[in-house]
N, CA, C and O atoms as CSV, one atom per row, in Angstrom:
chain,resi,resn,atom,element,x,y,z
A,1,UNK,N,N,24.753,5.356,-32.775
A,1,UNK,CA,C,23.269,5.193,-32.722
A,1,UNK,C,C,22.759,4.392,-31.583
A,1,UNK,O,O,21.713,4.683,-31.002
A,2,UNK,N,N,23.577,3.285,-31.239
A,2,UNK,CA,C,23.085,2.455,-30.093
A,2,UNK,C,C,23.144,3.221,-28.789
A,2,UNK,O,O,22.257,3.056,-27.951
A,3,UNK,N,N,24.155,4.053,-28.582
A,3,UNK,CA,C,24.244,4.785,-27.333
A,3,UNK,C,C,23.101,5.751,-27.214
A,3,UNK,O,O,22.503,5.863,-26.144
A,4,UNK,N,N,22.779,6.452,-28.273
A,4,UNK,CA,C,21.640,7.356,-28.271
A,4,UNK,C,C,20.372,6.685,-27.980
A,4,UNK,O,O,19.535,7.200,-27.238
A,5,UNK,N,N,20.207,5.550,-28.544
A,5,UNK,CA,C,18.933,4.791,-28.364
A,5,UNK,C,C,18.861,4.339,-26.871
A,5,UNK,O,O,17.813,4.417,-26.230
A,6,UNK,N,N,19.976,3.884,-26.375
A,6,UNK,CA,C,20.037,3.441,-24.922
A,6,UNK,C,C,19.715,4.664,-23.989
A,6,UNK,O,O,18.981,4.537,-23.009
A,7,UNK,N,N,20.284,5.819,-24.330
A,7,UNK,CA,C,20.025,6.973,-23.485
A,7,UNK,C,C,18.538,7.348,-23.533
A,7,UNK,O,O,17.936,7.683,-22.512
A,8,UNK,N,N,17.977,7.286,-24.704
A,8,UNK,CA,C,16.542,7.647,-24.852
A,8,UNK,C,C,15.654,6.669,-24.029
A,8,UNK,O,O,14.710,7.068,-23.347
A,9,UNK,N,N,15.998,5.428,-24.130
A,9,UNK,CA,C,15.206,4.392,-23.335
A,9,UNK,C,C,15.371,4.565,-21.874
A,9,UNK,O,O,14.393,4.469,-21.133
A,10,UNK,N,N,16.516,4.806,-21.438
A,10,UNK,CA,C,16.756,4.986,-19.980
A,10,UNK,C,C,16.136,6.247,-19.458
A,10,UNK,O,O,15.576,6.267,-18.362
A,11,UNK,N,N,16.232,7.315,-20.244
A,11,UNK,CA,C,15.611,8.582,-19.794
A,11,UNK,C,C,14.040,8.464,-19.760
A,11,UNK,O,O,13.405,8.973,-18.836
A,12,UNK,N,N,13.471,7.832,-20.713
A,12,UNK,CA,C,11.978,7.637,-20.661
A,12,UNK,C,C,11.573,6.738,-19.520
A,12,UNK,O,O,10.561,7.019,-18.878
A,13,UNK,N,N,12.313,5.651,-19.219
A,13,UNK,CA,C,11.936,4.838,-18.129
A,13,UNK,C,C,12.110,5.584,-16.802
A,13,UNK,O,O,11.291,5.424,-15.897
A,14,UNK,N,N,13.193,6.420,-16.669
A,14,UNK,CA,C,13.404,7.232,-15.471
A,14,UNK,C,C,12.292,8.283,-15.273
A,14,UNK,O,O,11.915,8.571,-14.137
A,15,UNK,N,N,11.786,8.837,-16.336
A,15,UNK,CA,C,10.606,9.788,-16.167
A,15,UNK,C,C,9.423,9.124,-15.703
A,15,UNK,O,O,8.730,9.686,-14.855
A,16,UNK,N,N,9.072,7.875,-16.200
A,16,UNK,CA,C,7.951,7.178,-15.773
A,16,UNK,C,C,8.131,6.733,-14.332
A,16,UNK,O,O,7.213,6.861,-13.523
A,17,UNK,N,N,9.275,6.225,-14.015
A,17,UNK,CA,C,9.594,5.771,-12.618
A,17,UNK,C,C,9.499,6.916,-11.641
A,17,UNK,O,O,8.865,6.798,-10.592
A,18,UNK,N,N,10.122,8.014,-11.979
A,18,UNK,CA,C,10.062,9.187,-11.108
A,18,UNK,C,C,8.631,9.693,-10.842
A,18,UNK,O,O,8.238,10.051,-9.732
A,19,UNK,N,N,7.885,9.689,-11.973
A,19,UNK,CA,C,6.432,10.150,-11.791
A,19,UNK,C,C,5.644,9.148,-10.850
A,19,UNK,O,O,4.901,9.571,-9.963
A,20,UNK,N,N,5.834,7.862,-11.077
A,20,UNK,CA,C,5.089,6.894,-10.263
A,20,UNK,C,C,5.482,7.004,-8.818
A,20,UNK,O,O,4.625,7.012,-7.934
A,21,UNK,N,N,6.815,7.092,-8.558
A,21,UNK,CA,C,7.290,7.234,-7.197
A,21,UNK,C,C,6.852,8.401,-6.456
A,21,UNK,O,O,6.690,8.348,-5.237
A,22,UNK,N,N,6.650,9.471,-7.149
A,22,UNK,CA,C,6.061,10.700,-6.533
A,22,UNK,C,C,4.631,10.602,-6.266
A,22,UNK,O,O,4.182,11.072,-5.221
A,23,UNK,N,N,3.850,10.010,-7.151
A,23,UNK,CA,C,2.336,9.943,-6.990
A,23,UNK,C,C,1.802,8.785,-6.155
A,23,UNK,O,O,0.720,8.859,-5.573
A,24,UNK,N,N,2.573,7.736,-6.113
A,24,UNK,CA,C,2.151,6.492,-5.435
A,24,UNK,C,C,1.700,6.708,-3.974
A,24,UNK,O,O,0.602,6.300,-3.595
A,25,UNK,N,N,2.552,7.348,-3.166
A,25,UNK,CA,C,2.183,7.560,-1.750
A,25,UNK,C,C,0.895,8.348,-1.590
A,25,UNK,O,O,0.032,7.978,-0.794
A,26,UNK,N,N,0.758,9.462,-2.362
A,26,UNK,CA,C,-0.425,10.235,-2.369
A,26,UNK,C,C,-1.653,9.429,-2.781
A,26,UNK,O,O,-2.678,9.453,-2.100
A,27,UNK,N,N,-1.546,8.724,-3.885
A,27,UNK,CA,C,-2.606,7.812,-4.357
A,27,UNK,C,C,-2.974,6.756,-3.372
A,27,UNK,O,O,-4.154,6.549,-3.090
A,28,UNK,N,N,-2.025,6.105,-2.861
A,28,UNK,CA,C,-2.291,4.975,-1.870
A,28,UNK,C,C,-3.003,5.544,-0.579
A,28,UNK,O,O,-3.878,4.898,-0.003
A,29,UNK,N,N,-2.610,6.705,-0.188
A,29,UNK,CA,C,-3.220,7.336,1.022
A,29,UNK,C,C,-4.661,7.744,0.721
A,29,UNK,O,O,-5.571,7.399,1.475
A,30,UNK,N,N,-4.879,8.486,-0.391
A,30,UNK,CA,C,-6.181,9.075,-0.668
A,30,UNK,C,C,-7.166,8.150,-1.262
A,30,UNK,O,O,-8.342,8.201,-0.902
A,31,UNK,N,N,-6.757,7.307,-2.152
A,31,UNK,CA,C,-7.666,6.390,-2.904
A,31,UNK,C,C,-7.838,5.040,-2.142
A,31,UNK,O,O,-8.887,4.403,-2.239
A,32,UNK,N,N,-6.813,4.625,-1.398
A,32,UNK,CA,C,-6.901,3.228,-0.812
A,32,UNK,C,C,-6.949,3.402,0.752
A,32,UNK,O,O,-7.355,2.464,1.438
A,33,UNK,N,N,-6.560,4.530,1.304
A,33,UNK,CA,C,-6.566,4.688,2.736
A,33,UNK,C,C,-5.446,3.937,3.464
A,33,UNK,O,O,-5.601,3.517,4.611
A,34,UNK,N,N,-4.304,3.778,2.761
A,34,UNK,CA,C,-3.167,3.076,3.316
A,34,UNK,C,C,-2.389,3.922,4.272
A,34,UNK,O,O,-2.234,5.126,4.067
A,35,UNK,N,N,-1.877,3.276,5.360
A,35,UNK,CA,C,-1.009,3.913,6.284
A,35,UNK,C,C,0.389,3.859,5.765
A,35,UNK,O,O,0.604,3.159,4.775
A,36,UNK,N,N,1.398,4.547,6.347
A,36,UNK,CA,C,2.757,4.591,5.862
A,36,UNK,C,C,3.371,3.188,5.765
A,36,UNK,O,O,4.132,2.927,4.833
A,37,UNK,N,N,3.068,2.290,6.688
A,37,UNK,CA,C,3.713,0.936,6.537
A,37,UNK,C,C,3.171,0.239,5.303
A,37,UNK,O,O,3.944,-0.439,4.625
A,38,UNK,N,N,1.893,0.359,4.968
A,38,UNK,CA,C,1.334,-0.304,3.831
A,38,UNK,C,C,1.871,0.355,2.506
A,38,UNK,O,O,2.061,-0.321,1.495
A,39,UNK,N,N,2.093,1.641,2.560
A,39,UNK,CA,C,2.745,2.283,1.438
A,39,UNK,C,C,4.087,1.841,1.201
A,39,UNK,O,O,4.519,1.711,0.056
A,40,UNK,N,N,4.810,1.591,2.285
A,40,UNK,CA,C,6.213,1.054,2.201
A,40,UNK,C,C,6.194,-0.398,1.572
A,40,UNK,O,O,7.104,-0.813,0.855
A,41,UNK,N,N,5.100,-1.110,1.899
A,41,UNK,CA,C,4.951,-2.466,1.342
A,41,UNK,C,C,4.766,-2.400,-0.179
A,41,UNK,O,O,5.263,-3.262,-0.904
A,42,UNK,N,N,4.071,-1.403,-0.647
A,42,UNK,CA,C,3.867,-1.193,-2.130
A,42,UNK,C,C,5.176,-1.043,-2.803
A,42,UNK,O,O,5.427,-1.640,-3.850
A,43,UNK,N,N,6.046,-0.220,-2.192
A,43,UNK,CA,C,7.360,-0.113,-2.769
A,43,UNK,C,C,8.277,-1.321,-2.693
A,43,UNK,O,O,9.163,-1.498,-3.529
A,44,UNK,N,N,8.053,-2.153,-1.679
A,44,UNK,CA,C,8.782,-3.369,-1.545
A,44,UNK,C,C,8.292,-4.362,-2.694
A,44,UNK,O,O,9.109,-5.109,-3.233
A,45,UNK,N,N,7.021,-4.359,-3.041
A,45,UNK,CA,C,6.521,-5.202,-4.042
A,45,UNK,C,C,7.142,-4.746,-5.421
A,45,UNK,O,O,7.539,-5.582,-6.233
A,46,UNK,N,N,7.206,-3.469,-5.640
A,46,UNK,CA,C,7.888,-2.977,-6.862
A,46,UNK,C,C,9.319,-3.368,-6.918
A,46,UNK,O,O,9.798,-3.822,-7.957
A,47,UNK,N,N,10.020,-3.207,-5.834
A,47,UNK,CA,C,11.490,-3.638,-5.742
A,47,UNK,C,C,11.674,-5.103,-5.961
A,47,UNK,O,O,12.649,-5.489,-6.607
A,48,UNK,N,N,10.817,-5.938,-5.475
A,48,UNK,CA,C,10.934,-7.357,-5.673
A,48,UNK,C,C,10.744,-7.701,-7.122
A,48,UNK,O,O,11.520,-8.489,-7.663
A,49,UNK,N,N,9.795,-7.173,-7.748
A,49,UNK,CA,C,9.608,-7.399,-9.220
A,49,UNK,C,C,10.780,-6.928,-10.016
A,49,UNK,O,O,11.219,-7.582,-10.961
A,50,UNK,N,N,11.285,-5.784,-9.625
A,50,UNK,CA,C,12.531,-5.185,-10.349
A,50,UNK,C,C,13.659,-6.089,-10.203
A,50,UNK,O,O,14.307,-6.406,-11.200
A,51,UNK,N,N,13.971,-6.559,-8.977
A,51,UNK,CA,C,15.223,-7.381,-8.766
A,51,UNK,C,C,15.107,-8.699,-9.457
A,51,UNK,O,O,16.075,-9.187,-10.041
A,52,UNK,N,N,13.904,-9.303,-9.403
A,52,UNK,CA,C,13.780,-10.688,-10.050
A,52,UNK,C,C,13.889,-10.519,-11.522
A,52,UNK,O,O,14.507,-11.369,-12.163
A,53,UNK,N,N,13.313,-9.437,-12.156
A,53,UNK,CA,C,13.372,-9.293,-13.629
A,53,UNK,C,C,14.770,-8.850,-14.032
A,53,UNK,O,O,15.228,-9.237,-15.108
A,54,UNK,N,N,15.480,-8.053,-13.220
A,54,UNK,CA,C,16.889,-7.703,-13.512
A,54,UNK,C,C,17.761,-8.944,-13.556
A,54,UNK,O,O,18.610,-9.057,-14.440
A,55,UNK,N,N,17.586,-9.856,-12.655
A,55,UNK,CA,C,18.395,-11.073,-12.702
A,55,UNK,C,C,18.009,-11.896,-13.895
A,55,UNK,O,O,18.916,-12.420,-14.542
A,56,UNK,N,N,16.752,-12.068,-14.257
A,56,UNK,CA,C,16.363,-12.819,-15.398
A,56,UNK,C,C,16.880,-12.169,-16.660
A,56,UNK,O,O,17.411,-12.874,-17.518
A,57,UNK,N,N,16.753,-10.838,-16.824
A,57,UNK,CA,C,17.252,-10.211,-18.059
A,57,UNK,C,C,18.748,-10.362,-18.107
A,57,UNK,O,O,19.280,-10.586,-19.194
A,58,UNK,N,N,19.445,-10.260,-17.047
A,58,UNK,CA,C,20.868,-10.408,-17.033
A,58,UNK,C,C,21.317,-11.708,-17.572
A,58,UNK,O,O,22.342,-11.777,-18.251
A,59,UNK,N,N,20.566,-12.782,-17.289
A,59,UNK,CA,C,20.882,-14.183,-17.653
A,59,UNK,C,C,20.634,-14.345,-19.139
A,59,UNK,O,O,21.340,-15.133,-19.767
A,60,UNK,N,N,19.677,-13.653,-19.747
A,60,UNK,CA,C,19.394,-13.894,-21.140
A,60,UNK,C,C,19.848,-12.765,-22.091
A,60,UNK,O,O,19.741,-12.892,-23.311
A,61,UNK,N,N,20.348,-11.679,-21.519
A,61,UNK,CA,C,20.699,-10.528,-22.361
A,61,UNK,C,C,21.645,-10.828,-23.571
A,61,UNK,O,O,21.390,-10.339,-24.672
A,62,UNK,N,N,22.671,-11.582,-23.384
A,62,UNK,CA,C,23.621,-11.896,-24.396
A,62,UNK,C,C,22.966,-12.766,-25.492
A,62,UNK,O,O,23.341,-12.682,-26.661
A,63,UNK,N,N,22.022,-13.570,-25.114
A,63,UNK,CA,C,21.372,-14.404,-26.076
A,63,UNK,C,C,20.408,-13.682,-26.989
A,63,UNK,O,O,19.970,-14.246,-27.992
A,64,UNK,N,N,20.061,-12.422,-26.658
A,64,UNK,CA,C,19.107,-11.555,-27.460
A,64,UNK,C,C,19.834,-10.664,-28.429
A,64,UNK,O,O,19.305,-9.632,-28.844
A,65,UNK,N,N,21.071,-11.053,-28.806
A,65,UNK,CA,C,21.791,-10.127,-29.681
A,65,UNK,C,C,20.986,-9.761,-30.933
A,65,UNK,O,O,20.461,-10.650,-31.603
A,66,UNK,N,N,20.885,-8.507,-31.247
A,66,UNK,CA,C,20.086,-8.074,-32.349
A,66,UNK,C,C,18.685,-7.655,-31.994
A,66,UNK,O,O,18.061,-6.858,-32.694
A,67,UNK,N,N,18.188,-8.210,-30.880
A,67,UNK,CA,C,16.826,-7.850,-30.448
A,67,UNK,C,C,16.778,-7.093,-29.121
A,67,UNK,O,O,15.714,-6.924,-28.526
A,68,UNK,N,N,17.948,-6.644,-28.672
A,68,UNK,CA,C,17.986,-5.986,-27.290
A,68,UNK,C,C,17.239,-4.675,-27.314
A,68,UNK,O,O,16.545,-4.353,-26.349
A,69,UNK,N,N,17.355,-3.898,-28.388
A,69,UNK,CA,C,16.686,-2.580,-28.485
A,69,UNK,C,C,15.198,-2.844,-28.548
A,69,UNK,O,O,14.454,-2.195,-27.812
A,70,UNK,N,N,14.735,-3.713,-29.341
A,70,UNK,CA,C,13.267,-4.034,-29.435
A,70,UNK,C,C,12.772,-4.552,-28.182
A,70,UNK,O,O,11.665,-4.198,-27.776
A,71,UNK,N,N,13.521,-5.394,-27.506
A,71,UNK,CA,C,13.182,-5.972,-26.121
A,71,UNK,C,C,12.924,-4.843,-25.163
A,71,UNK,O,O,11.894,-4.751,-24.496
A,72,UNK,N,N,13.983,-3.938,-25.135
A,72,UNK,CA,C,13.886,-2.792,-24.211
A,72,UNK,C,C,12.714,-1.904,-24.549
A,72,UNK,O,O,12.005,-1.483,-23.635
A,73,UNK,N,N,12.475,-1.604,-25.769
A,73,UNK,CA,C,11.417,-0.761,-26.161
A,73,UNK,C,C,10.039,-1.348,-25.834
A,73,UNK,O,O,9.115,-0.649,-25.418
A,74,UNK,N,N,9.947,-2.690,-26.046
A,74,UNK,CA,C,8.697,-3.328,-25.727
A,74,UNK,C,C,8.421,-3.184,-24.167
A,74,UNK,O,O,7.296,-2.880,-23.770
A,75,UNK,N,N,9.401,-3.395,-23.358
A,75,UNK,CA,C,9.149,-3.309,-21.865
A,75,UNK,C,C,8.963,-1.920,-21.479
A,75,UNK,O,O,8.290,-1.690,-20.475
A,76,UNK,N,N,9.492,-0.924,-22.172
A,76,UNK,CA,C,9.207,0.488,-21.816
A,76,UNK,C,C,7.769,0.786,-22.219
A,76,UNK,O,O,7.127,1.547,-21.495
A,77,UNK,N,N,7.229,0.288,-23.247
A,77,UNK,CA,C,5.794,0.474,-23.601
A,77,UNK,C,C,4.947,-0.176,-22.500
A,77,UNK,O,O,4.015,0.438,-21.981
A,78,UNK,N,N,5.285,-1.443,-22.147
A,78,UNK,CA,C,4.511,-2.113,-21.083
A,78,UNK,C,C,4.597,-1.314,-19.724
A,78,UNK,O,O,3.611,-1.242,-18.991
A,79,UNK,N,N,5.716,-0.757,-19.427
A,79,UNK,CA,C,5.916,0.072,-18.243
A,79,UNK,C,C,4.987,1.250,-18.215
A,79,UNK,O,O,4.411,1.594,-17.183
A,80,UNK,N,N,4.858,1.841,-19.331
A,80,UNK,CA,C,3.925,3.025,-19.408
A,80,UNK,C,C,2.397,2.580,-19.203
A,80,UNK,O,O,1.603,3.261,-18.554
A,81,UNK,N,N,2.083,1.427,-19.793
A,81,UNK,CA,C,0.758,0.967,-19.635
A,81,UNK,C,C,0.505,0.466,-18.239
A,81,UNK,O,O,-0.618,0.637,-17.763
A,82,UNK,N,N,1.434,-0.131,-17.541
A,82,UNK,CA,C,1.291,-0.594,-16.183
A,82,UNK,C,C,1.203,0.558,-15.232
A,82,UNK,O,O,0.420,0.514,-14.283
A,83,UNK,N,N,1.986,1.596,-15.455
A,83,UNK,CA,C,1.921,2.752,-14.607
A,83,UNK,C,C,0.521,3.380,-14.667
A,83,UNK,O,O,-0.014,3.800,-13.641
A,84,UNK,N,N,-0.072,3.445,-15.869
A,84,UNK,CA,C,-1.452,3.948,-15.949
A,84,UNK,C,C,-2.450,2.981,-15.247
A,84,UNK,O,O,-3.334,3.428,-14.516
A,85,UNK,N,N,-2.299,1.683,-15.474
A,85,UNK,CA,C,-3.204,0.741,-14.933
A,85,UNK,C,C,-3.119,0.703,-13.402
A,85,UNK,O,O,-4.132,0.499,-12.733
A,86,UNK,N,N,-1.970,0.889,-12.868
A,86,UNK,CA,C,-1.798,0.931,-11.384
A,86,UNK,C,C,-2.703,1.997,-10.789
A,86,UNK,O,O,-3.395,1.761,-9.799
A,87,UNK,N,N,-2.688,3.137,-11.388
A,87,UNK,CA,C,-3.509,4.216,-10.848
A,87,UNK,C,C,-5.010,4.093,-11.185
A,87,UNK,O,O,-5.856,4.686,-10.516
A,88,UNK,N,N,-5.318,3.314,-12.231
A,88,UNK,CA,C,-6.718,3.128,-12.547
A,88,UNK,C,C,-7.363,2.011,-11.781
A,88,UNK,O,O,-8.587,1.885,-11.755
A,89,UNK,N,N,-6.549,1.206,-11.164
A,89,UNK,CA,C,-7.036,0.022,-10.446
A,89,UNK,C,C,-8.130,0.446,-9.385
A,89,UNK,O,O,-9.165,-0.217,-9.311
A,90,UNK,N,N,-7.939,1.455,-8.624
A,90,UNK,CA,C,-8.909,1.865,-7.600
A,90,UNK,C,C,-10.255,2.291,-8.192
A,90,UNK,O,O,-11.273,2.231,-7.503
A,91,UNK,N,N,-10.274,2.711,-9.434
A,91,UNK,CA,C,-11.498,3.067,-10.104
A,91,UNK,C,C,-12.407,1.876,-10.349
A,91,UNK,O,O,-13.632,1.985,-10.293
A,92,UNK,N,N,-11.772,0.718,-10.626
A,92,UNK,CA,C,-12.573,-0.404,-11.094
A,92,UNK,C,C,-12.563,-1.548,-10.055
A,92,UNK,O,O,-13.451,-2.399,-10.048
A,93,UNK,N,N,-11.527,-1.547,-9.169
A,93,UNK,CA,C,-11.500,-2.650,-8.252
A,93,UNK,C,C,-10.818,-2.205,-6.964
A,93,UNK,O,O,-9.778,-1.549,-7.013
A,94,UNK,N,N,-11.385,-2.549,-5.820
A,94,UNK,CA,C,-10.730,-2.096,-4.518
A,94,UNK,C,C,-10.117,-3.308,-3.909
A,94,UNK,O,O,-9.914,-3.311,-2.694
A,95,UNK,N,N,-9.806,-4.325,-4.628
A,95,UNK,CA,C,-9.058,-5.512,-4.161
A,95,UNK,C,C,-7.531,-5.191,-4.096
A,95,UNK,O,O,-6.900,-4.848,-5.095
A,96,UNK,N,N,-6.999,-5.321,-2.898
A,96,UNK,CA,C,-5.559,-5.059,-2.766
A,96,UNK,C,C,-4.714,-5.957,-3.594
A,96,UNK,O,O,-3.646,-5.566,-4.065
A,97,UNK,N,N,-5.185,-7.172,-3.781
A,97,UNK,CA,C,-4.353,-8.170,-4.611
A,97,UNK,C,C,-4.211,-7.693,-5.973
A,97,UNK,O,O,-3.137,-7.872,-6.549
A,98,UNK,N,N,-5.238,-7.067,-6.592
A,98,UNK,CA,C,-5.146,-6.541,-7.923
A,98,UNK,C,C,-4.126,-5.400,-7.953
A,98,UNK,O,O,-3.329,-5.323,-8.887
A,99,UNK,N,N,-4.131,-4.551,-6.998
A,99,UNK,CA,C,-3.091,-3.464,-6.948
A,99,UNK,C,C,-1.707,-4.054,-6.787
A,99,UNK,O,O,-0.787,-3.629,-7.486
A,100,UNK,N,N,-1.516,-5.027,-5.887
A,100,UNK,CA,C,-0.232,-5.654,-5.763
A,100,UNK,C,C,0.221,-6.353,-7.002
A,100,UNK,O,O,1.397,-6.243,-7.351
A,101,UNK,N,N,-0.635,-7.070,-7.695
A,101,UNK,CA,C,-0.260,-7.608,-9.005
A,101,UNK,C,C,0.172,-6.586,-10.052
A,101,UNK,O,O,1.117,-6.807,-10.810
A,102,UNK,N,N,-0.525,-5.490,-10.073
A,102,UNK,CA,C,-0.128,-4.421,-10.983
A,102,UNK,C,C,1.246,-3.831,-10.636
A,102,UNK,O,O,2.081,-3.562,-11.500
A,103,UNK,N,N,1.430,-3.649,-9.329
A,103,UNK,CA,C,2.748,-3.086,-8.891
A,103,UNK,C,C,3.893,-4.025,-9.171
A,103,UNK,O,O,4.985,-3.618,-9.568
A,104,UNK,N,N,3.599,-5.352,-8.941
A,104,UNK,CA,C,4.644,-6.348,-9.215
A,104,UNK,C,C,5.026,-6.311,-10.742
A,104,UNK,O,O,6.202,-6.271,-11.105
A,105,UNK,N,N,3.981,-6.326,-11.599
A,105,UNK,CA,C,4.245,-6.265,-13.003
A,105,UNK,C,C,4.916,-4.940,-13.369
A,105,UNK,O,O,5.782,-4.930,-14.245
A,106,UNK,N,N,4.545,-3.804,-12.722
A,106,UNK,CA,C,5.240,-2.602,-12.990
A,106,UNK,C,C,6.726,-2.714,-12.650
A,106,UNK,O,O,7.574,-2.239,-13.405
A,107,UNK,N,N,7.039,-3.337,-11.520
A,107,UNK,CA,C,8.360,-3.554,-11.087
A,107,UNK,C,C,9.160,-4.376,-12.079
A,107,UNK,O,O,10.335,-4.101,-12.321
A,108,UNK,N,N,8.523,-5.383,-12.652
A,108,UNK,CA,C,9.141,-6.225,-13.660
A,108,UNK,C,C,9.494,-5.420,-14.873
A,108,UNK,O,O,10.566,-5.608,-15.450
A,109,UNK,N,N,8.636,-4.541,-15.270
A,109,UNK,CA,C,8.908,-3.625,-16.426
A,109,UNK,C,C,9.983,-2.655,-16.271
A,109,UNK,O,O,10.578,-2.240,-17.266
A,110,UNK,N,N,10.290,-2.242,-15.034
A,110,UNK,CA,C,11.403,-1.346,-14.847
A,110,UNK,C,C,12.695,-1.824,-15.333
A,110,UNK,O,O,13.698,-1.121,-15.213
């Protein structure tokens, strides 16, 4: 049962990640007017959040025995919310810092 649960969580995160990575360049170009270098910076922000959170999770993973699945499910839910919020940002705010904060949080959720 744990393996099946892990596979489901990983597949769902991969689906969200794949969708965001496909749509982000188009969204950044058309909604924000970003050039290719700025779009690359967006992916760097996501990667930074992902790396930092992976290190932090690795440090505390063994201490969460019994709560690892719930922890992963919680962050998967937040990942979906952050993916939606990243694309909604341009509707409510054109401040790049808001977009960067959303992408950083999205990267942490990965």
